[in-house]
C-alpha positions in Angstrom: 45.5 -18.7 94.5 45.3 -22.4 94.0 48.3 -24.9 93.6 48.0 -25.1 89.8 48.5 -21.5 89.0 51.1 -21.2 91.5 53.3 -23.6 89.5 51.6 -21.9 86.1 53.7 -18.7 87.4 56.7 -20.9 89.2 57.0 -22.0 85.0 57.4 -18.5 83.7 60.1 -18.0 86.3 61.3 -21.5 85.3 61.4 -20.4 81.6 62.8 -17.3 82.5 66.0 -18.5 84.4 64.6 -16.2 87.3 63.6 -19.1 89.5 65.1 -19.7 93.1 66.5 -23.0 93.1 63.9 -24.4 95.9 61.1 -23.3 93.5 63.2 -25.0 91.1 63.3 -28.2 92.7 59.2 -27.9 93.6 58.6 -26.8 90.0 60.6 -30.1 88.3 59.0 -32.0 90.9 55.5 -31.3 90.1 55.9 -31.2 86.2 57.2 -35.1 86.6 53.6 -35.7 87.7 51.4 -33.3 86.1 51.2 -34.0 82.4 49.6 -30.9 81.5 52.2 -28.6 82.7 55.2 -30.9 81.3 53.4 -30.5 78.1 53.3 -26.6 78.4 56.9 -26.2 79.3 57.8 -28.4 76.7 55.9 -26.5 74.1 57.3 -23.2 75.4 60.8 -24.6 75.3 60.4 -25.9 71.8 58.9 -22.2 71.0 62.3 -20.6 72.9 64.3 -22.8 70.9 62.9 -22.0 67.6 62.5 -17.9 68.4 66.4 -17.9 69.5 67.7 -18.4 66.0 64.9 -15.5 64.7 65.9 -12.0 63.5 64.3 -9.2 62.2 64.8 -9.1 58.8 66.3 -5.3 57.7 64.2 -2.9 55.2 65.8 -2.5 52.0 66.8 1.2 51.1 64.1 1.4 48.7 61.3 0.5 51.2 63.0 3.0 53.7 62.9 5.9 50.9 59.3 5.1 50.4 58.6 5.2 54.0 60.4 8.7 54.9 58.5 10.3 51.7 55.1 9.0 52.9 55.7 10.3 56.6 56.7 13.7 55.1 53.8 13.8 52.9 51.3 12.8 56.0 53.1 15.8 58.0 53.0 18.1 55.2 49.3 17.4 54.5 48.7 17.6 57.9 50.4 21.1 58.2 48.6 22.2 55.4 44.8 21.3 56.9 46.0 22.4 60.1 47.3 26.2 58.6 43.8 26.5 56.8 41.7 25.3 59.3 43.5 28.2 61.7 42.9 31.0 58.7 39.3 30.0 58.2 39.1 30.1 61.9 40.6 33.4 62.2 38.6 35.1 59.1 35.0 33.3 60.8 36.0 35.2 63.7 36.9 38.1 62.1 34.2 38.2 59.7 31.3 37.4 62.5 32.2 39.9 65.0 32.3 43.0 61.9 29.1 41.5 61.3 27.5 42.1 64.4 29.4 45.4 65.2 27.5 46.6 61.9 24.5 44.8 62.7 24.5 46.8 66.3 25.3 50.0 64.6 22.8 49.7 62.0 20.3 52.3 63.0 18.0 50.8 60.3 17.1 47.4 62.1 14.8 47.2 64.3 15.9 46.4 67.7 13.8 43.4 67.7 15.1 41.9 64.8 18.6 42.9 66.3 17.8 40.8 69.5 16.4 37.8 67.3 19.5 37.9 65.0 22.0 37.8 67.8 20.0 35.1 69.8 20.3 33.0 66.7 23.5 33.6 66.8 24.3 33.1 70.1 22.3 29.9 70.0 24.2 28.5 67.1 27.2 28.9 68.8 25.9 27.1 71.8 24.8 24.1 69.8 28.6 24.0 67.9 30.4 23.9 71.2 27.9 21.5 72.8 28.2 19.3 69.4 31.8 19.6 69.3 32.7 19.1 73.4 30.4 16.0 72.7 32.1 14.6 69.9 35.7 15.0 71.8 34.2 13.2 75.0 32.7 10.5 73.0 36.2 9.9 71.0 38.1 9.5 73.8 35.4 7.1 75.7 34.2 4.9 72.7 36.5 1.5 72.0 34.8 1.5 68.6 35.5 4.9 67.1 38.7 3.9 66.6 38.2 0.2 65.1 35.8 1.4 62.1 37.2 2.9 59.3 35.1 5.5 58.1 
């Protein structure tokens, strides 16, 4: 760390009132000779002065009511989609299981056709899981996927 970086660190401690006496004396001696640091600390002190009187504006009751109604709507819709997805998944799995069961038990379908159909179903299932896994992995690591609205 060069000496100027040291004074930048001391500047933050100085502004926050967490500087030791010997560091404070050293820093004050430095800002007497360094125009850049003196201007920077003056800017920070002005900013601190302006911001000390700032307060958050309290939202009106109407805004809070609108906010909570939107939150509840989002939660309700989200739960609706979750239950719909769960129901559809259960029905698809059950239907698929029964379809495969009937396919295997049906003596009218040739063995080679059964093997071909089951291989096709297995291939589609493997591809689906592969694409799903890739999408989940990419969504966790792709920094742009959350920034772009779809």
